[in-house]
Every structure is written in C-alpha cells, then in structure tokens.
C-alpha positions as CSV (number, residue, x, y, z in Angstrom):
1,X,-18.3,14.6,47.8
2,X,-14.5,15.2,46.9
3,X,-13.1,13.5,49.8
4,X,-15.1,10.8,49.4
5,X,-14.3,10.1,45.7
6,X,-10.4,10.3,46.9
7,X,-11.3,7.7,49.3
8,X,-13.0,5.5,46.8
9,X,-10.8,5.8,44.4
10,X,-7.5,5.0,46.8
11,X,-9.5,2.1,48.1
12,X,-9.7,0.8,44.6
13,X,-6.2,0.9,43.9
14,X,-5.6,-0.6,47.1
15,X,-7.8,-3.6,46.3
16,X,-6.4,-3.9,43.1
17,X,-3.2,-4.1,43.7
18,X,-3.5,-6.4,47.0
19,X,-5.6,-8.9,44.5
20,X,-2.9,-9.0,41.9
21,X,-0.1,-9.7,44.6
22,X,-2.3,-12.7,46.0
23,X,-2.4,-14.2,42.5
24,X,0.1,-16.3,40.9
25,X,2.1,-15.2,38.3
26,X,0.1,-15.3,34.8
27,X,1.3,-16.5,31.4
28,X,2.0,-13.4,29.3
29,X,-1.0,-12.7,26.7
30,X,-0.5,-13.7,22.9
31,X,1.1,-10.0,22.5
32,X,4.5,-11.4,24.2
33,X,4.2,-8.9,27.1
34,X,3.8,-9.6,30.5
35,X,0.5,-8.8,32.8
36,X,1.2,-5.6,35.1
37,X,1.8,-6.6,38.6
38,X,1.2,-3.8,41.4
39,X,1.9,-3.4,45.1
40,X,-0.2,-1.3,47.5
41,X,2.3,1.9,46.9
42,X,1.0,1.9,43.1
43,X,4.6,1.2,41.7
44,X,5.6,-1.9,39.5
45,X,7.7,-4.0,41.6
46,X,11.2,-5.5,39.6
47,X,10.9,-9.3,38.8
48,X,11.8,-11.9,41.3
49,X,15.4,-13.2,41.2
50,X,13.9,-16.9,41.0
51,X,11.5,-16.4,38.3
52,X,13.1,-13.8,35.5
53,X,10.9,-12.1,33.1
54,X,11.0,-13.5,29.4
55,X,13.4,-11.6,27.2
56,X,11.3,-9.7,24.5
57,X,11.8,-11.4,21.3
58,X,14.1,-10.2,18.8
59,X,12.7,-8.7,15.6
60,X,15.7,-7.5,13.7
61,X,19.1,-7.0,14.7
62,X,19.5,-4.2,11.9
63,X,18.4,-0.5,13.1
64,X,14.9,0.1,12.1
65,X,14.4,2.5,9.0
66,X,14.6,6.2,10.4
67,X,11.1,8.4,10.6
68,X,10.9,11.7,9.2
69,X,10.1,14.6,11.9
70,X,7.4,15.6,9.7
71,X,5.3,12.5,9.3
72,X,6.1,11.4,13.1
73,X,6.2,14.2,15.7
74,X,9.0,13.7,18.1
75,X,8.2,13.7,22.1
76,X,11.0,15.4,24.1
77,X,10.2,13.9,28.0
78,X,14.0,14.2,29.3
79,X,12.0,15.8,32.3
80,X,10.7,12.5,33.2
81,X,13.8,11.2,34.6
82,X,13.5,9.4,37.6
83,X,9.8,10.3,38.1
84,X,6.6,8.1,38.1
85,X,4.2,8.1,35.6
86,X,0.6,6.9,35.9
87,X,-1.1,6.1,32.4
88,X,-4.6,7.1,32.4
89,X,-7.4,5.1,30.5
90,X,-7.6,6.4,26.5
91,X,-10.4,8.6,26.2
92,X,-12.5,8.9,23.1
93,X,-13.8,12.4,22.8
94,X,-16.3,11.7,20.1
95,X,-18.9,9.1,19.6
96,X,-17.8,8.0,16.3
97,X,-15.5,4.9,15.9
98,X,-15.4,2.1,17.9
99,X,-16.1,2.7,21.7
100,X,-15.9,-0.8,23.2
101,X,-14.3,-0.9,26.7
102,X,-11.8,-3.7,25.6
103,X,-10.6,-1.6,22.7
104,X,-10.0,1.9,25.1
105,X,-8.1,-1.1,27.7
106,X,-5.6,-2.2,24.9
107,X,-4.9,1.0,24.0
108,X,-4.3,2.3,27.8
109,X,-2.2,-1.0,28.1
110,X,-0.2,-0.1,25.0
111,X,1.2,2.8,26.5
112,X,1.7,1.3,30.1
113,X,3.8,-1.6,28.5
114,X,6.1,0.7,26.8
115,X,6.2,3.0,30.2
116,X,7.3,-0.2,32.0
117,X,10.4,-0.5,29.8
118,X,11.5,2.8,29.5
119,X,14.9,4.0,31.4
120,X,13.7,7.6,32.3
121,X,10.7,6.3,34.6
122,X,11.2,5.4,38.0
123,X,8.4,3.3,37.7
124,X,4.5,3.0,36.1
125,X,1.3,2.6,37.1
126,X,-1.9,1.6,34.9
127,X,-4.9,3.5,36.3
128,X,-8.5,2.1,36.6
129,X,-11.6,2.6,35.1
130,X,-12.7,4.8,38.0
131,X,-10.8,8.0,36.6
132,X,-12.3,7.8,33.3
133,X,-14.5,10.9,34.4
134,X,-11.6,13.3,34.0
135,X,-11.7,15.1,30.3
136,X,-8.6,14.4,28.6
137,X,-7.3,18.5,28.5
138,X,-8.8,19.3,32.2
139,X,-5.3,19.6,33.9
140,X,-7.1,20.1,37.1
141,X,-8.9,16.8,37.2
142,X,-6.0,14.7,35.9
143,X,-3.8,16.3,38.4
144,X,-5.8,15.4,41.2
145,X,-6.2,11.7,40.1
146,X,-2.2,11.6,39.7
147,X,-1.8,12.7,43.4
148,X,-4.2,10.3,44.8
149,X,-2.3,7.6,42.9
150,X,1.0,8.9,44.2
151,X,2.2,9.6,40.9
152,X,4.5,12.7,39.7
153,X,3.0,12.6,36.1
154,X,0.1,11.4,34.3
155,X,-0.1,10.4,30.4
156,X,-3.4,11.0,28.7
157,X,-4.0,9.4,25.4
158,X,-7.5,10.4,23.4
159,X,-9.1,10.5,20.1
160,X,-11.6,12.9,18.8
161,X,-13.2,12.3,14.9
162,X,-12.1,14.8,12.4
163,X,-13.3,14.6,8.9
164,X,-12.7,11.1,7.2
165,X,-9.7,10.1,9.8
166,X,-9.3,10.6,13.5
167,X,-7.1,13.2,15.4
168,X,-5.0,10.8,18.0
169,X,-3.1,12.6,20.9
170,X,-1.0,12.0,23.8
171,X,0.1,14.6,26.4
172,X,1.7,14.1,29.9
173,X,0.3,16.3,32.9
174,X,3.0,17.1,35.4
175,X,0.8,16.9,39.0
176,X,2.6,19.1,41.1
177,X,2.3,22.0,38.8
178,X,-1.2,21.1,37.1
179,X,0.0,21.9,33.9
180,X,1.0,19.8,30.7
181,X,4.5,19.0,31.0
182,X,6.8,21.1,28.2
183,X,7.1,19.4,24.7
184,X,5.2,16.3,25.6
185,X,1.9,16.6,24.1
186,X,2.0,15.7,20.1
187,X,-1.2,14.8,17.9
188,X,-1.4,13.1,14.6
189,X,-4.4,12.4,12.3
190,X,-4.9,8.9,11.1
191,X,-7.5,7.8,8.4
192,X,-8.6,4.6,10.1
193,X,-10.0,4.3,14.1
194,X,-8.8,0.4,13.9
195,X,-7.7,-0.7,17.1
196,X,-4.8,-2.3,15.4
197,X,-3.7,1.1,14.0
198,X,-4.1,3.2,17.0
199,X,-2.0,0.8,19.0
200,X,0.7,0.9,16.7
201,X,0.4,4.6,16.5
202,X,0.5,4.6,20.9
203,X,3.3,2.2,20.6
204,X,5.3,4.7,18.2
205,X,4.7,8.1,20.2
206,X,5.4,5.9,23.4
207,X,8.6,4.3,22.3
208,X,10.3,7.4,21.1
209,X,9.0,9.7,24.1
210,X,10.4,7.3,26.9
211,X,13.4,6.4,24.8
212,X,12.7,2.4,24.7
213,X,14.2,0.9,22.0
214,X,11.2,-0.5,19.6
215,X,11.2,-2.0,16.2
216,X,9.0,-4.3,14.0
217,X,8.5,-5.4,10.4
218,X,7.2,-4.6,7.3
219,X,6.6,-7.6,5.2
220,X,6.6,-6.3,1.5
221,X,6.4,-9.4,-1.1
222,X,8.4,-7.2,-4.5
223,X,9.0,-10.1,-6.9
224,X,11.1,-7.6,-9.2
225,X,14.6,-6.8,-8.5
226,X,14.2,-3.9,-10.5
227,X,11.5,-2.9,-7.6
228,X,12.5,0.3,-5.3
229,X,10.3,0.2,-2.1
230,X,9.5,3.3,-0.2
231,X,8.2,3.6,3.2
232,X,7.1,6.7,4.1
233,X,8.8,8.0,1.0
234,X,12.3,6.6,2.1
235,X,14.0,4.5,0.0
236,X,14.3,1.3,2.2
237,X,17.5,-1.1,1.6
238,X,16.8,-4.5,-0.4
239,X,18.1,-7.8,0.5
240,X,15.9,-9.5,-3.1
241,X,14.6,-11.8,-0.4
242,X,10.6,-12.4,-1.0
243,X,9.3,-11.3,1.2
244,X,11.3,-8.2,2.5
245,X,11.4,-7.8,5.9
246,X,12.1,-3.9,6.6
247,X,12.7,-3.1,10.0
248,X,10.8,0.4,11.1
249,X,9.7,1.6,14.3
250,X,5.9,0.9,15.7
251,X,3.6,3.2,13.7
252,X,1.1,3.5,10.7
253,X,3.7,3.6,7.5
254,X,3.0,4.2,4.0
255,X,4.5,1.5,1.8
256,X,4.6,2.1,-2.2
257,X,7.0,0.7,-4.8
258,X,8.7,2.3,-8.0
259,X,10.1,1.3,-11.2
260,X,12.1,3.7,-12.6
261,X,9.7,6.5,-13.0
262,X,6.5,4.6,-12.5
263,X,5.2,4.6,-8.9
264,X,2.5,2.7,-7.4
265,X,-0.5,4.2,-5.0
266,X,0.5,3.9,-1.3
267,X,-0.8,1.3,1.1
268,X,-0.9,2.2,4.7
269,X,0.4,-0.8,7.4
270,X,0.3,-1.0,11.1
271,X,3.3,-2.2,12.6
272,X,3.6,-3.0,16.4
273,X,6.5,-3.3,18.1
274,X,8.4,-7.0,17.8
275,X,5.7,-7.8,15.3
276,X,5.2,-7.8,11.9
277,X,2.5,-5.8,9.5
278,X,0.9,-8.1,6.9
279,X,2.2,-8.7,3.8
280,X,2.0,-6.7,1.0
281,X,1.9,-7.7,-2.5
282,X,3.8,-5.3,-5.4
283,X,3.3,-6.4,-9.1
284,X,3.9,-5.2,-12.2
285,X,0.7,-5.4,-15.0
286,X,1.5,-5.8,-18.7
287,X,0.7,-1.9,-19.2
288,X,3.2,-1.1,-16.5
289,X,0.8,-0.3,-13.7
290,X,2.4,-1.3,-10.3
291,X,-0.8,-2.4,-7.7
292,X,-0.1,-2.9,-4.1
293,X,-2.3,-5.7,-2.6
294,X,-2.4,-6.2,0.8
295,X,-2.7,-9.9,2.0
296,X,-6.1,-9.8,4.1
297,X,-7.9,-8.3,0.6
298,X,-6.4,-11.8,-0.8
299,X,-8.3,-14.1,1.4
300,X,-5.1,-16.5,1.9
301,X,-4.0,-16.4,-2.1
302,X,-1.6,-15.0,-3.7
303,X,-1.7,-12.3,-6.9
304,X,-0.5,-13.5,-10.2
305,X,3.1,-12.9,-10.9
306,X,4.6,-9.6,-12.3
307,X,4.9,-9.5,-16.3
308,X,7.1,-7.6,-18.3
309,X,5.7,-4.5,-19.8
310,X,5.1,-4.5,-23.8
311,X,6.5,-1.6,-24.6
312,X,6.3,-0.8,-28.5
313,X,9.8,0.2,-30.2
314,X,10.3,3.7,-30.6
315,X,11.4,2.8,-34.1
316,X,7.7,2.2,-35.4
317,X,5.9,5.2,-34.5
318,X,8.8,7.3,-36.0
319,X,8.6,5.3,-39.3
320,X,5.1,6.0,-39.4
321,X,5.4,10.0,-38.9
322,X,8.1,10.0,-41.5
323,X,5.7,8.2,-43.8
324,X,3.2,10.5,-42.9
325,X,5.3,13.4,-43.6
326,X,6.2,11.4,-47.2
327,X,2.8,11.4,-48.3
328,X,2.3,15.2,-47.6
329,X,5.5,16.0,-49.2
330,X,4.1,14.2,-52.1
331,X,0.8,15.5,-52.3
332,X,2.1,19.3,-52.2
333,X,4.7,18.4,-54.4
334,X,2.2,17.3,-57.4
335,X,0.2,20.2,-56.8
336,X,3.0,22.6,-57.4
337,X,3.9,20.8,-60.6
338,X,0.0,20.9,-61.7
339,X,0.4,24.5,-61.0
340,X,3.5,25.0,-62.6
341,X,2.2,23.3,-66.2
342,X,-1.0,25.3,-65.8
343,X,1.0,28.8,-65.8
344,X,3.1,27.4,-68.7
345,X,-0.3,26.9,-70.8
346,X,-1.8,30.2,-69.8
347,X,1.7,32.0,-71.2
348,X,2.0,29.7,-74.4
349,X,-1.9,30.5,-75.4
350,X,-1.3,34.2,-74.9
351,X,1.9,34.0,-77.1
352,X,0.2,32.3,-79.9
353,X,-3.0,34.8,-79.9
354,X,-0.8,38.0,-79.3
355,X,2.4,36.8,-81.1
356,X,4.4,38.2,-78.4
357,X,4.9,37.5,-74.3
358,X,3.3,40.0,-72.3
359,X,4.5,41.4,-69.4
360,X,2.1,39.0,-67.3
361,X,3.1,36.3,-69.4
362,X,6.5,36.6,-68.8
363,X,5.6,36.7,-64.7
364,X,3.5,33.6,-65.0
365,X,6.8,31.9,-66.8
366,X,8.9,32.7,-64.1
367,X,6.3,31.5,-61.3
368,X,5.9,28.2,-63.2
369,X,9.7,27.6,-63.3
370,X,9.5,28.3,-59.2
371,X,6.6,25.8,-58.6
372,X,8.1,23.2,-60.8
373,X,11.3,23.4,-58.9
374,X,9.4,23.3,-55.3
375,X,7.7,20.2,-56.9
376,X,10.8,18.5,-58.0
377,X,12.6,18.8,-54.4
378,X,9.1,18.0,-52.7
379,X,8.8,14.7,-55.1
380,X,12.4,13.4,-54.6
381,X,12.1,14.5,-50.4
382,X,9.0,12.2,-50.4
383,X,10.6,9.4,-51.8
384,X,13.3,9.6,-49.3
385,X,11.1,10.4,-46.6
386,X,8.8,7.1,-47.5
387,X,11.6,5.2,-48.0
388,X,13.3,6.2,-44.5
389,X,10.0,5.4,-42.9
390,X,9.3,2.3,-44.3
391,X,12.6,0.7,-42.7
392,X,12.2,2.3,-39.4
393,X,8.4,0.8,-39.3
394,X,8.9,-2.7,-40.8
395,X,12.6,-3.5,-40.5
396,X,13.6,-3.1,-37.1
C-alpha cells in the first residue's frame, strides 16, 4: 500500500506540473501575486527573460515599525540556506471554526508566495491535497511526503482551537533526519480564526523567518494633533496627515491612541504584505473618552469629529470647599461663643447668691475666656475663608 500511495502521489505531482507548463501564463490574482508555475522536477522555474514577472507593488519606502520579540516570536531558519522547501497544506487540528477548502488553500499559498521570494531557498514547491492525511506533528509522515516530492525540508502550518481563540503554529521538518528543524517552530494565540487574520499572521511569520522584506500599512484616522498612536504598545511616528499610514510588518496588530494620561482600548487589525488595514477612526468625546471604530463597523460612514474635553476649572471646586469650611468654622465659633456666655452667666449667678466666687466659678470664668477666644478666631477665620472661596468659585 505504501508503494502504491507513493506512486500515485508522484504521478499527481508530475501531472499537475505538466498541466501548468502547458497553460499560458495566468494573470496575477487580485492580491497582486503571481500564480506559481512548476516543472516536472517540482521546482519553481525563474521567469522567462521575455516576460519578466511584474515587480511587487511598493507600499512604503520607510522601514516598518519594529516588532517586539515577546509579541511576535522570531524564527531562525539560517539552516535553510540553499535548500528546497515544500509547503504542506494548512491543517486544522480542530473542527471548530472555518474548514472551507479554499480557506485552507489560501493559507498554504500565503506561506508559498513568501517562500518563492526568499533569498535563503534554492526553490519552493506547493504540495497538493493528497498530502493532507499527515498529522501536523507527524515527522515521519511529513518527511516521507517531502522525500517523494524531492524536497529537503517541509513547512507545515496548523491551527487548533484554544479557549476563545486559536493557537496558530508553523514548523519545518528536516526530511533527511525526520525531525523538526532546530529553531523553526513557533506558535501564537489569535482571538479570531478569520481567514484574513490567519493569512496576515502566516505572512508575518514567513517573511521574518525566510528573510523576505515585507511591509504593509495601518491606516489610522486621528483628527487631533495631540493624539499619540501606539501600534502593539510602541509609539508610532506621526506625519499629521489624515489618515496616518503607518508602515508595519504583516500580521495582526493592536492599535490604540492616547491623549496625555488618557488612553483608548485596543483594536486589532490585520495587515497583509503590500496591503493596507481597514481604517481605524480615533475620536475624542466631550467627557474625555477615546473610542476607536473600524471602518467596517461604520458601513461606509464616518464618525463625528472630535470635540474638546469640557473640564471644570479647578478654582470652582476649591472655592466651594473653602466656603464649606467657612460655614463649619462659623458654626463652631458660634457654639463656642454661646458656651462662653453660659459659663459667665453661671459664675455671676453664684456670686450674687454667695457674695464671693467659689473655686468652681473661677474655673468656669477661665473656661469662658478660652471659649470666647476660640469663638472670635473661628468667626474671623470663617469670614476670611468665605471671602476667599467666593472669589475662587465665582470670580475666575
């Protein structure tokens, strides 16, 4: 059975390659990439001199915003130098999410298109559907497929459901040793399984690993000059054009804006190489909020312009506080004044009755004097506080 399977697989490769050779060159698809052509050897031939392949569209002459190693794992595939690479069909390890055949083929071709442009590789081969029987971690099976396709290495991409997101992973198997190539395996959790997001992730990983210079742009419509734009928590330079076009590597990026100490929530956008994200609109509300809205959520409309924050003056609340303190001081002062008057009245009544001040009367008179002093100080202070508070609350 293994021999029969190998024979059928080899014949399918040859037939596929021969049919592509006999067809006229196909026009590039809507993404701007060329349709891969193969020869019976399974290798991608160089373009003919008479019909050179169109140059990739220039997206931005500036360098893309650097990515942080913690958020976008880096692959080190220097061992691929001058070798052949087969790109295995993208595998879904879970029934959750989309399993459409065109979706899986699109992800596989994303890896393949980047591999074709890699200066590391000698050539790249796109494997057919008959190879999907292998599990994405089965080194023996994947290596067997690569050996029949005459490839030295095989790249396998896969996804599996995990919580509210999906674990996306890619690894390269070394056919001769039937093992994962050292430093060639990486995985990342995405909160979505949308095709555009997965393809952007695949391009980002492939571009970095295979040393292909890739860039796209994130469009941010921020209508205030005091808005700072952050991409994956890194401050992006501003040209103060609207919208801003910020060069980044392909992938799924987190966008937020900040004004002073206020910051927005993050929005995730996918960016393809040579392409653009959907526009992220950043606006400021009168209460200081900084909502972000994706263009797809507006259905062709635009959000209202930003407004100035209506912040109350600091003098008014301070003035009201001082006026409250004045009222409290006045109340305590009046109480102390009444208490002093009561003590004096009691001492005078006892003197009229006894003809002399008793020891307790003398103590009451001393307490009355202290209470009167406190009352005078508090009443004067209340007047000063009330005047100051009134000026701060109403004059400024």
